[in-house]
C-alpha positions as CSV (number, residue, x, y, z in Angstrom):
1,M,0.0,0.0,0.0
2,R,2.8,2.4,0.9
3,A,4.5,1.7,-2.4
4,L,1.4,2.5,-4.3
5,F,1.1,5.8,-2.4
6,D,4.7,6.7,-2.9
7,A,4.4,6.1,-6.7
8,Q,1.3,8.4,-6.9
9,F,3.0,10.9,-4.7
10,Q,6.1,11.1,-6.9
11,A,3.9,11.2,-10.0
12,S,1.9,14.1,-8.6
13,R,5.0,16.1,-7.8
14,A,6.6,15.4,-11.1
15,Q,3.5,16.6,-13.0
16,V,2.1,19.4,-10.9
17,S,0.1,21.0,-13.7
18,V,-2.2,18.4,-15.2
19,P,-3.5,19.3,-18.7
20,L,-7.2,19.6,-19.4
21,A,-6.9,16.8,-22.1
22,I,-5.5,14.3,-19.5
23,R,-8.3,15.1,-17.0
24,R,-10.9,14.7,-19.7
25,D,-9.4,11.4,-20.8
26,R,-9.5,10.0,-17.3
27,L,-13.2,11.0,-17.0
28,Q,-14.0,9.4,-20.3
29,R,-12.3,6.2,-19.2
30,M,-14.4,6.2,-16.1
31,R,-17.6,6.7,-18.2
32,A,-16.5,3.9,-20.6
33,L,-16.0,1.6,-17.7
34,I,-19.5,2.2,-16.4
35,N,-21.1,1.9,-19.9
36,T,-19.2,-1.3,-20.8
37,H,-19.3,-3.1,-17.5
38,G,-22.4,-1.7,-15.8
39,D,-24.4,-4.9,-16.0
40,A,-21.6,-6.9,-14.5
41,L,-21.1,-4.4,-11.7
42,A,-24.8,-4.4,-10.9
43,Q,-24.8,-8.2,-10.7
44,A,-21.8,-8.0,-8.3
45,V,-23.8,-5.6,-6.1
46,Q,-26.7,-8.0,-6.3
47,A,-24.4,-10.9,-5.1
48,D,-23.2,-8.8,-2.2
49,F,-26.7,-7.9,-1.0
50,G,-28.4,-11.2,-1.8
51,V,-31.4,-9.4,-3.0
52,R,-31.0,-6.1,-4.8
53,S,-32.3,-5.5,-8.3
54,P,-29.8,-4.4,-11.0
55,R,-32.5,-1.8,-11.8
56,L,-32.1,-0.4,-8.3
57,T,-28.4,-0.1,-8.9
58,E,-29.0,1.6,-12.2
59,V,-31.1,4.3,-10.7
60,A,-29.4,4.7,-7.3
61,D,-25.7,4.3,-8.4
62,F,-25.3,4.7,-12.2
63,L,-27.8,7.5,-12.8
64,V,-26.2,9.7,-10.3
65,L,-22.7,8.8,-11.5
66,R,-23.5,9.6,-15.1
67,A,-25.0,12.9,-14.1
68,L,-21.9,13.7,-12.1
69,L,-19.5,12.7,-14.9
70,G,-21.5,14.7,-17.5
71,D,-21.4,17.8,-15.2
72,L,-17.7,17.5,-14.7
73,E,-17.0,17.1,-18.4
74,K,-19.3,20.0,-19.3
75,H,-17.8,22.5,-16.9
76,L,-14.2,21.3,-16.5
77,S,-12.7,23.8,-19.0
78,R,-14.2,26.8,-17.1
79,W,-13.4,25.5,-13.7
80,T,-9.7,24.9,-14.4
81,K,-9.1,28.5,-15.6
82,P,-7.5,31.1,-13.4
83,Q,-10.1,33.2,-11.6
84,R,-9.6,37.0,-11.8
85,V,-10.4,38.9,-8.6
86,R,-10.8,42.6,-7.9
87,T,-7.8,44.4,-6.5
88,P,-8.5,46.8,-3.6
89,L,-7.7,50.5,-4.0
90,Y,-4.6,50.5,-1.8
91,L,-3.0,47.7,-3.8
92,Q,-3.7,49.0,-7.3
93,P,-2.4,48.9,-10.0
94,A,-1.5,45.4,-9.1
95,R,-3.5,42.5,-10.6
96,A,-4.6,39.4,-8.8
97,H,-6.1,36.0,-9.6
98,I,-6.7,32.6,-8.1
99,Q,-4.8,29.7,-9.7
100,R,-6.6,26.3,-9.4
101,Q,-4.2,23.4,-8.9
102,P,-4.4,19.7,-8.0
103,L,-3.8,18.9,-4.4
104,G,-1.8,15.8,-5.3
105,V,-2.9,12.4,-4.0
106,V,-6.5,11.9,-2.8
107,G,-7.7,8.9,-0.8
108,V,-11.3,7.7,-1.0
109,I,-12.7,5.3,1.5
110,G,-16.0,4.0,0.1
111,P,-19.1,2.6,1.9
112,W,-21.0,-0.6,1.3
113,N,-24.6,0.8,0.9
114,Y,-24.0,2.4,-2.6
115,P,-20.6,0.8,-3.4
116,L,-20.4,2.3,-6.9
117,Q,-21.9,5.8,-6.7
118,L,-20.2,6.7,-3.4
119,T,-16.8,5.4,-4.4
120,L,-16.5,6.3,-8.1
121,G,-18.2,9.7,-7.6
122,P,-15.6,11.2,-5.3
123,A,-12.9,9.5,-7.3
124,A,-14.1,11.0,-10.6
125,T,-14.3,14.4,-9.0
126,A,-10.8,14.2,-7.7
127,L,-9.5,13.0,-11.1
128,A,-11.3,16.0,-12.7
129,A,-9.4,18.3,-10.3
130,G,-6.1,16.7,-11.6
131,N,-5.3,14.5,-8.7
132,R,-4.0,10.9,-8.4
133,V,-6.5,8.7,-6.5
134,M,-6.3,5.7,-4.2
135,I,-9.6,3.9,-3.3
136,K,-10.3,1.7,-0.4
137,P,-13.7,0.0,-1.1
138,S,-15.8,-1.6,1.6
139,E,-14.9,-5.2,2.7
140,L,-18.6,-5.8,3.3
141,T,-19.3,-5.8,-0.4
142,P,-16.5,-8.2,-1.6
143,H,-18.0,-9.0,-5.0
144,S,-18.4,-5.5,-6.2
145,S,-15.2,-4.3,-4.5
146,A,-13.2,-7.0,-6.3
147,L,-14.7,-6.4,-9.7
148,L,-14.3,-2.7,-9.3
149,A,-10.6,-3.1,-8.5
150,K,-10.1,-5.4,-11.5
151,L,-11.8,-3.0,-13.9
152,L,-10.2,0.1,-12.6
153,H,-6.8,-1.5,-12.7
154,E,-7.4,-2.4,-16.4
155,S,-8.5,1.1,-17.2
156,F,-6.0,3.2,-15.3
157,E,-2.3,3.1,-14.5
158,A,-1.6,2.6,-10.8
159,S,0.1,6.0,-10.7
160,E,-3.3,7.5,-11.8
161,L,-5.8,5.5,-9.8
162,C,-5.5,2.3,-7.8
163,V,-7.6,0.2,-5.4
164,V,-6.5,-1.3,-2.1
165,Q,-8.7,-4.0,-0.7
166,G,-8.9,-5.4,2.9
167,G,-10.7,-5.1,6.2
168,A,-10.7,-2.7,9.1
169,D,-7.0,-3.0,9.7
170,V,-6.2,-2.1,6.1
171,A,-8.7,0.8,6.3
172,H,-6.8,2.2,9.4
173,E,-3.5,1.9,7.6
174,F,-5.0,3.5,4.5
175,A,-6.4,6.5,6.6
176,S,-2.9,6.8,8.1
177,L,-1.2,7.5,4.8
178,P,-0.1,11.2,4.3
179,F,-2.7,12.0,1.6
180,D,-3.1,15.5,0.3
181,H,-6.8,15.0,1.0
182,L,-8.9,12.1,2.3
183,L,-12.6,11.5,1.8
184,F,-14.5,9.0,3.9
185,T,-18.1,8.0,3.5
186,G,-19.6,5.9,6.4
187,S,-20.8,6.0,9.9
188,T,-20.1,8.8,12.4
189,A,-18.4,6.3,14.8
190,V,-15.9,5.2,12.1
191,G,-15.6,8.7,10.8
192,R,-14.1,9.8,14.2
193,K,-11.5,7.1,13.8
194,V,-10.7,8.1,10.3
195,A,-10.4,11.8,11.3
196,A,-8.0,10.8,14.2
197,A,-5.8,8.7,11.9
198,A,-5.6,11.5,9.3
199,A,-4.9,14.2,11.9
200,A,-1.5,12.6,12.7
201,N,-0.4,13.7,9.2
202,L,-2.5,17.0,9.2
203,T,-4.3,15.4,6.3
204,P,-7.4,17.5,5.4
205,T,-10.5,15.4,5.3
206,T,-14.0,15.3,3.9
207,L,-16.3,13.2,6.1
208,E,-19.7,12.2,4.6
209,L,-21.3,10.6,7.6
210,G,-25.0,10.0,8.6
211,G,-27.2,10.6,11.6
212,K,-30.8,11.0,12.3
213,S,-32.4,13.0,9.4
214,P,-35.8,14.3,10.3
215,C,-38.8,14.5,8.1
216,V,-41.4,17.1,9.1
217,I,-45.0,17.0,8.0
218,D,-47.0,20.3,8.2
219,R,-50.8,20.3,8.6
220,S,-51.1,21.9,5.2
221,V,-49.7,18.7,3.5
222,N,-51.2,16.6,0.8
223,L,-50.8,13.5,2.9
224,A,-51.1,10.9,0.1
225,D,-48.4,12.5,-2.0
226,A,-46.2,13.0,1.0
227,A,-46.6,9.5,2.2
228,L,-45.6,8.1,-1.2
229,K,-42.4,10.2,-1.3
230,I,-41.5,9.5,2.3
231,A,-42.0,5.7,1.7
232,H,-39.8,5.9,-1.4
233,G,-37.0,7.8,0.4
234,K,-37.2,5.5,3.5
235,L,-37.4,2.2,1.7
236,L,-35.0,2.8,-1.2
237,N,-32.2,0.2,-0.7
238,A,-34.3,-1.0,2.4
239,G,-33.5,2.2,4.2
240,Q,-29.7,1.7,3.9
241,T,-29.2,5.2,2.7
242,C,-27.3,7.9,4.6
243,I,-29.9,10.6,3.8
244,A,-33.0,8.4,4.3
245,P,-35.6,10.0,6.5
246,D,-34.7,8.5,9.9
247,Y,-37.8,9.6,11.8
248,L,-41.0,11.5,11.2
249,L,-42.4,14.5,13.0
250,L,-46.1,14.5,12.6
251,P,-48.8,16.9,13.8
252,R,-50.8,15.3,16.7
253,G,-54.1,13.9,15.5
254,M,-52.9,12.8,12.1
255,E,-51.6,9.4,13.2
256,A,-54.4,7.3,11.7
257,A,-54.4,9.2,8.5
258,F,-50.7,8.9,8.0
259,E,-50.6,5.2,8.9
260,Q,-53.3,4.6,6.2
261,A,-51.5,6.7,3.6
262,Y,-48.1,5.2,4.3
263,G,-49.6,1.7,4.1
264,A,-51.1,2.5,0.7
265,A,-47.8,3.9,-0.5
266,V,-45.9,0.8,0.6
267,Q,-48.4,-1.4,-1.2
268,R,-48.1,0.7,-4.4
269,L,-44.3,0.6,-4.4
270,F,-43.8,-2.9,-3.1
271,P,-46.9,-5.1,-3.5
272,T,-44.8,-7.9,-2.0
273,I,-41.7,-7.9,0.1
274,D,-40.3,-11.4,0.4
275,G,-38.6,-12.3,-2.8
276,N,-39.3,-8.9,-4.5
277,P,-36.0,-8.0,-6.3
278,D,-36.9,-4.3,-6.2
279,Y,-36.9,-4.4,-2.4
280,A,-33.3,-4.7,-1.3
281,A,-32.2,-7.1,1.4
282,V,-30.5,-5.9,4.6
283,L,-26.8,-6.4,3.8
284,T,-25.8,-8.9,6.5
285,D,-27.3,-11.1,9.2
286,R,-25.7,-8.8,11.8
287,H,-27.4,-5.7,10.4
288,H,-30.7,-7.6,10.1
289,A,-30.6,-8.8,13.7
290,R,-29.7,-5.3,15.0
291,L,-32.8,-3.8,13.2
292,Q,-35.0,-6.5,14.7
293,S,-33.6,-5.8,18.2
294,L,-34.3,-2.1,17.8
295,V,-38.0,-2.8,17.1
296,S,-38.3,-5.5,19.7
297,E,-36.9,-3.3,22.4
298,V,-39.4,-0.4,21.9
299,E,-42.3,-2.9,21.5
300,A,-41.4,-4.4,24.8
301,R,-41.5,-0.9,26.3
302,G,-45.0,-0.2,25.1
303,A,-44.5,1.3,21.6
304,R,-47.1,0.4,18.9
305,V,-45.4,-1.4,16.0
306,V,-47.1,-1.6,12.6
307,T,-45.6,-4.0,10.1
308,L,-46.5,-3.5,6.5
309,G,-46.2,-6.6,4.4
310,Q,-44.5,-9.9,5.0
311,G,-40.7,-9.8,5.2
312,G,-38.4,-12.7,4.5
313,E,-36.1,-14.0,7.2
314,A,-34.1,-16.1,4.8
315,T,-33.7,-13.3,2.3
316,R,-33.0,-10.6,5.0
317,Q,-35.8,-8.5,3.5
318,L,-37.1,-6.7,6.6
319,A,-40.7,-5.6,6.1
320,P,-41.4,-1.8,6.2
321,T,-42.3,-0.9,9.8
322,L,-43.9,2.1,11.5
323,V,-43.3,2.7,15.2
324,F,-45.5,5.0,17.3
325,G,-44.7,6.0,20.9
326,A,-41.1,4.8,21.1
327,P,-39.4,6.1,24.3
328,D,-37.1,9.0,23.9
329,D,-34.1,7.1,25.4
330,S,-34.6,4.0,23.2
331,R,-31.8,3.0,20.8
332,L,-34.4,3.4,18.0
333,L,-34.5,7.2,18.7
334,Q,-30.8,7.5,19.6
335,E,-29.0,5.6,16.9
336,E,-29.1,6.0,13.2
337,I,-31.5,3.3,12.0
338,F,-30.2,2.6,8.5
339,G,-33.1,0.3,7.7
340,P,-36.8,0.3,6.7
341,V,-38.1,1.2,10.2
342,L,-39.7,4.7,10.6
343,P,-40.4,6.0,14.1
344,V,-43.3,8.5,14.2
345,L,-43.0,11.3,16.7
346,L,-45.9,13.7,17.4
347,Y,-45.8,17.5,17.8
348,D,-48.4,20.2,18.7
349,K,-46.7,23.4,17.4
350,L,-44.1,23.9,14.7
351,S,-41.8,25.4,17.4
352,D,-41.9,22.0,19.2
353,A,-40.6,20.3,16.0
354,V,-37.9,22.9,15.7
355,S,-36.9,22.5,19.3
356,H,-36.7,18.7,18.9
357,I,-34.4,19.0,15.9
358,N,-32.2,21.6,17.5
359,A,-31.8,19.6,20.7
360,R,-30.0,16.8,18.7
361,P,-26.8,16.6,16.5
362,R,-27.2,18.4,13.3
363,P,-28.5,16.0,10.6
364,L,-27.2,15.2,7.2
365,A,-30.6,15.9,5.6
366,L,-33.9,17.4,6.5
367,Y,-37.3,17.0,4.7
368,W,-40.4,19.2,4.9
369,F,-43.8,18.5,3.4
370,G,-46.6,21.1,3.1
371,T,-47.9,24.1,1.3
372,D,-47.6,26.7,4.0
373,T,-44.5,28.6,2.8
374,A,-44.3,30.7,6.0
375,A,-44.1,27.5,8.1
376,R,-41.5,26.0,5.7
377,D,-39.3,29.1,5.7
378,H,-39.5,29.3,9.5
379,L,-38.3,25.7,9.8
380,L,-35.5,26.2,7.3
381,Q,-34.3,29.4,9.0
382,Q,-34.4,28.0,12.5
383,T,-32.6,24.6,11.8
384,V,-29.2,23.7,10.4
385,S,-28.7,20.5,8.3
386,G,-26.4,19.3,5.6
387,G,-29.0,19.6,2.9
388,V,-32.8,19.9,2.4
389,T,-35.4,18.7,0.1
390,V,-38.9,20.3,0.3
391,N,-41.9,18.2,-0.6
392,D,-39.8,15.2,-1.6
393,T,-37.0,13.1,-0.2
394,L,-33.4,12.4,-1.4
395,M,-33.6,14.5,-4.5
396,H,-31.1,17.2,-3.4
397,I,-28.3,14.7,-3.8
398,A,-29.2,14.3,-7.5
399,H,-28.8,18.1,-8.2
400,E,-25.2,18.6,-9.4
401,N,-25.2,22.3,-8.7
402,L,-26.0,21.7,-5.0
403,P,-23.0,20.8,-2.8
404,F,-23.6,17.5,-0.9
405,G,-22.2,17.1,2.6
406,G,-22.9,17.2,6.3
407,V,-22.5,19.5,9.2
408,G,-21.3,18.8,12.7
409,E,-21.7,15.1,13.6
410,S,-23.1,14.4,10.2
411,G,-19.8,15.3,8.6
412,W,-17.9,18.2,7.1
413,G,-16.9,19.3,3.7
414,A,-19.0,18.8,0.5
415,Y,-18.7,17.6,-3.0
416,H,-20.7,17.4,-6.3
417,G,-20.4,20.0,-9.0
418,E,-18.0,22.9,-8.6
419,A,-18.1,22.5,-4.9
420,G,-16.6,19.0,-5.2
421,F,-14.0,20.2,-7.8
422,L,-12.9,22.9,-5.4
423,R,-12.8,20.5,-2.5
424,F,-10.0,18.6,-4.3
425,T,-8.3,21.8,-5.6
426,Q,-5.7,24.1,-4.1
427,Q,-6.9,27.7,-4.8
428,K,-3.6,29.5,-4.9
429,P,-3.8,33.3,-4.6
430,V,-1.5,35.1,-6.9
431,L,-0.8,38.9,-6.8
432,V,1.2,40.4,-9.8
433,Q,2.7,43.7,-8.8
434,S,2.8,46.6,-11.2
435,R,6.0,48.5,-12.0
436,F,4.0,51.6,-11.2
437,A,3.3,50.4,-7.7
438,R,3.9,52.8,-4.8
439,G,4.1,50.3,-2.0
440,D,7.1,52.3,-0.8
441,L,4.6,54.8,0.6
442,F,4.0,52.3,3.4
443,Y,7.7,51.7,4.1
444,P,9.5,53.1,7.1
445,P,10.8,55.5,8.2
446,Y,7.3,56.9,8.8
447,G,6.8,60.6,8.5
448,P,4.4,63.3,7.3
449,L,3.9,61.8,3.8
450,F,2.9,58.5,5.5
451,D,0.5,60.3,7.7
452,R,-1.2,62.0,4.7
453,V,-1.5,58.8,2.8
454,M,-3.0,57.0,5.8
455,G,-5.4,59.9,6.4
456,L,-6.7,59.6,2.8
457,L,-7.1,55.8,3.1
458,K,-9.0,56.2,6.3
459,R,-11.6,58.4,4.5
460,W,-11.7,56.1,1.4
461,L,-11.9,52.7,3.1
């Protein structure tokens, strides 16, 4: 692993300025890999999950990847150009600009839930910015990780992009390399370990974590429409999505209506659960058992559990579940769920919902449903989250002109679009002094002329 890093490090220092043609070629090779081997990669993801339709991988991984690659290719020429900036009066007639340069070697630690999108997306963005890239995919998706490594090694020189496979020990060693930047996508708990390992080298990091993303329903809502979109966001990939709605804040008195609407939405999206290839399996037996224990714990403490459909124990397809009245101190309401279980919490006034959100770590995503724009704007102004979708779920991640990232315990830093390009770029400030410059007016020894100049500047500035 260290030899691979050293080779990329030396290559990045030998070619500090990476031509636009080379960057485009790397992006085109990435696109060709997806177009040529997409079916095989989707089948590998299916093998990792046990049940996960290739069509789900097409929409959840490849659609977002193709959009990202297209956006990078479209704007790359403009983004790489020096950016002129205005020079203040007291420095004129000097000129100034910002030169955008590659950082060098970027590490990407990918997750298991969307093993293609959330690994290749950051890698492609880093390549577009002119960097060399090392990838550590998740060991929990061995089929897709192995195939991804094989295909990338066939398409790229190791000095451009390489893949390192292995378990938690390899991941720790990987995070400890002196990268010029390190991006990690995964849980908050592991994110802390990655940040600590990177800190030893002062490696700047982007942490795309998770947390408990709230979904708020306003009384002005079209409940049938909202329930369908919430069900889609919650149940995509069986809830194994970092920006899935983690819990619902519902106006008191709407419990029965929402339960009915959500049940109808589940039936529309997934008429059957067990054996349905469109309804993904929970990745492992351990994850499946954890989700079951979260529900069993609150049910034993008096919560009302509503199971929608018949899950499959053998297939690890956990049925969509609503939970009403879960205790505040239960693991269900304290831990990120990462599964198809939706706790429903009741509120009386919008201020109560705002207070509930603000009393907890800042979430990766927030969702609001309704037609009352004043209530919507109040919620958005009074809460802080990584991103927001109004009257839908998940969709802000698909908008390439919106930066995607967390805040606080849900992560730091953002990518997608120009924000991602700049995340992996050194923006070097350059001032070009004019031969007519009078900087000497500010040199010592200070005297009457200096006082007159400073007096003028005080009035002008």
